[in-house]
Structure formats: C-alpha cells, structure tokens
C-alpha positions, 0 to 999 in steps of 0.5 A, a space after each residue: 450503470 454502476 454506482 459512482 466510485 465503482 468500475 468494471 474491470 474487463 480483459 486484459 485489466 482483470 487478468 493482469 490485476 489477478 496476475 499482479 496479486 498472485 505475484 505479490 502473494 508469492 513474494 510475501 510468502 517467500 519472506 514468511 508472511 502467511 495469508 489471513 482472510 478477513 470478513 468484508 462485514 464488520 460491527 460498526 465501531 464509532 471509534 474506528 479511524 474511518 467510521 464517518 466514511 464507512 458504508 453502514 448496514 443494518 442486519 435483521 436483528 438491528 445490529 449495525 454493521 460496516 463494510 471493511 474500510 481499511 485492513 490494519 484495524 481488521 488485522 488487529 481485530 483478528 488477533 484479538 479475537 484468536 488469543 491476542 497478538 504475540 509478545 516478544 516474537 514476530 508474526 508475519 501476516 499478508 492479506 489481499 481484499 476489497 475495501 469500501 469507503 462511502 466517501 473517499 479521501 482526495 488522494 483516492 480520486 473518486 474510488 469508493 471500492 478498491 483493492 489492496 495487498 498488504 503485510 503486517 509484522 506483528 509482536 516486535 519493535 526494533 530497527 531490524 523489524 522496520 528495515 524488514 518492512 521497508 526492504 519488503 515494500 521496496 521488493 513489492 515495488 519492484 514486483 509490480 513494475 516500479 524499479 525506479 520508485 522511491 520510498 519517502 521515509 518520515 519520523 512522526 515520532 520525531 515531530 511528535 517529541 519536538 512538539 511535546 518539548 514545547 509544553 503547549 496544549 493539544 490544540 496548539 500543537 495540532 496546529 503547529 503539526 498541520 503547518 509542518 505537514 503542509 510545509 507551510 513555513 510562513 504559517 509555522 513561523 507565525 504560530 511559533 511567534 504567536 504561541 511564544 515558543 522558546 527560540 531553541 525548540 522553535 528553531 528546530 520546529 521551523 527547520 523541519 519542512 525543509 528537512 527533505 533529501 538523501 541520508 545527509 538530511 539525518 546529519 542536518 537534523 542532528 545539528 539542530 538543538 534537540 530533546 533527548 527524545 528526539 535524539 533517540 528518535 534519530 538514532 532509531 532512524 539511523 539504525 534503520 538506514 544502516 541496514 538498508 544501503 541498497 534501498 533507494 530511500 528519501 528522508 522527509 522529516 517534516 512528514 507529520 501525518 496522523 501523529 496519533 496512529 504512527 508511533 515510529 516511522 511512516 513511509 509512502 512510494 512514488 514513482 516519476 510522472 504519477 503524483 499519488 502514492 503507490 503504497 504507504 505504511 509505517 509503525 504503529 506501536 500501541 495504537 491498535 496493537 502493542 508492537 506492529 508495523 506494516 504497509 499496503 499497496 493499492 492495486 488500482 493505483 498501481 495499474 493507473 500508474 503502469 498505463 497498462 495496455 488495453 488490447 487483450 493478449 489472444 490464446 495461442 491456439 484454437 483447437 478442434 482436437 480436444 486431446 491435442 488442446 489438453 497436451 498443448 495446455 500442459 505445455 504452457 500454452 493458452 488454447 480456446 476450444 472450437 464451437 463449430 466444425 466449420 473450418 472456414 469460420 474458425 480460421 476467420 475468427 482465429 485471424 480476427 482474434 490474432 490466434 496463430 495456430 489451429 489444432 486439428 487432427 493431431 496436428 497444428 496448422 499455422 494461420 496467416 495474420 489477418 
C-alpha cells in the first residue's frame, strides 16, 4: 500500500516518462533555457499561494518547513538568493522535478505527488517575450506528441482593467470576476444590475464570456466601449498574435482566473477527447518578480492523455558473449546479459520476452518467435 494520491511507475511507463523529460530538456536547452535545480524542502511561508495545501514538516530545530508545492515561487526565491533577477535583459531558465500537495485541486485529479517540466523567461516584458513563451509552449506540446493541441489564450489584464473602470469595491469586483470566468452570463447580468454598473462598462463586461474563438475575437472586442487601459491590453495581445501566425491559438477573453497573480496574458493547452489542461502559464510581472513569464507542463497529465501502451519493449538481444554485447550496445541496440549457460533456458526466456537474437561465441542466433 502507498499513500493516497501517489502511484508507482513501472516499465514501460517509467522509461517513457524519463525519455519525455529528456526530450523536453533538449528542446528547452536548444532555445537557450539553462537548467536549474531547486530544493524539495522550503521554509514554510504562510503567504505562499499554496500554503494551505502544502505538506508541512518540523525539523530538529523547530523550524517549520514545507515540501515544494509549485515552481514559479521557487524560481523567484532562487533569483532573490543569488543577486536578484536581471533588469532589462532576458534570463531563460528551465526546471523539472516533483511537487507535492497535501490537498490537490480538482483539476489535478487525486494526485498529491506529481512531476512538472517548465520554463521561465525573466527580466523582460514585451510582446516579443510573450510570443516566445507561447511558441515554446507549442513546441513542447509537439515534442511530447500533441501536434493537434490548441492553446487557449486569455487576457486577465483586460478583465482586471475593465473591472477597475467600474469603480466598485474589491469584494464586488471579485464576484463579477468569478461570474465572468465561469461564463455565467445570467449571474453576471444580475450582479451588474444589482451593483448599478454604468451601461457602457456593463455591456463590455457582459460580452466577455462570449468572446471565445479565433483571432476574429480581437476585432469583436475592439468594437465594444473600452477604457484606455483595456485598449492598450488588446494592442499588446494583437502584437503578440502578429508574431505567431503559425501557432494554433484560440482566444478566450473571458478567462479571468487568478487576477492577483497574472498581470498579462494567461494560457492553457488542451487536446481533443481529454478535458484537462496539459500545460499552463502566462505573464506575472510584479507578482513574484519584476518581469517574468513562463509555463509548466504536467508529465502525468500528458501520459494520461497519450494513453500510452502498457506492454514493455523487450531488448533486441540476450548475450552470453560479453564482448559482442558491448559491441552491439555501441551500435545502439539494447542487450541483456545471460545469467546462466543453459542454452535451452535462455532460448525459452528470450522467446517468452520477445527477444529476437541470442549473442554467443561472436555471432548472433536469430530466435523463432514463441
């Protein structure tokens, strides 16, 4: 028995997960993202965004620690501990590792231990930087086997600036935000009327849940009465889109999650026939770092969506001849070593496993499939 929310990974899943992670490492490195490694143990911080769901521990000094619950905060801590983040120049970092949550969100299923690969572009804030992060996210999706995936892009900054234009207190703006994000138009309409929101900003807010689709959604939004800040938000988004004509993006201008964290665009990627996001990210200037954007991909989520085969790929050869085994491995083959000199037992084992060759006395003997 193992704790609820954890699981074993057996062959071939463990191997495929490792290969997937290594492929993502090479891709991110080719884009200039250097790897960092972060401690699994952190000082417990009540202000951490996931503090209430983190696993807490107490060390021998009485210091309260926590298992790492997410990476963005950990990367920000790394930079603050090493001279601070750069200003006016890009720093590209990648990471991979395990996260733990005492109580997982519904979209994580029952997982309380899960692994992510991610990237952060720190130190600059521009449409070019946002376009880089989105394009890199798309390349990661293709790398792990989802060329058909679509990235849904929201603009929480737009929702925030439209809500600010109402002049309402924070608690009322929060209720409006939640209704917008849930796309609950009847509730949103009732709240706007109850709060006495002016018709022009009210009409714009009421339109947000339906602003979903292709790049034409941007033009629909521009026809609405908008504040100068909201116009600037759309100008930024349009500049990003103009840099990414080949990336399959869907716009969701009613996406309004975590307004206190995301300060620019926010995105998640989905694939047909799988209802949970494969990756997510966005821009969070000023929330943890002066300028930063990034994303993370969940390996368990990706593997579940891929519906990977459960049968193991056997080695190509079983070797009594160790020198020949070394030569075959140098040529790229997988080779197991024999544990006995009984040829009958070895042939039976190889046939049962689906191993094609027996390497002995400097030669390869092809085996008949069982």
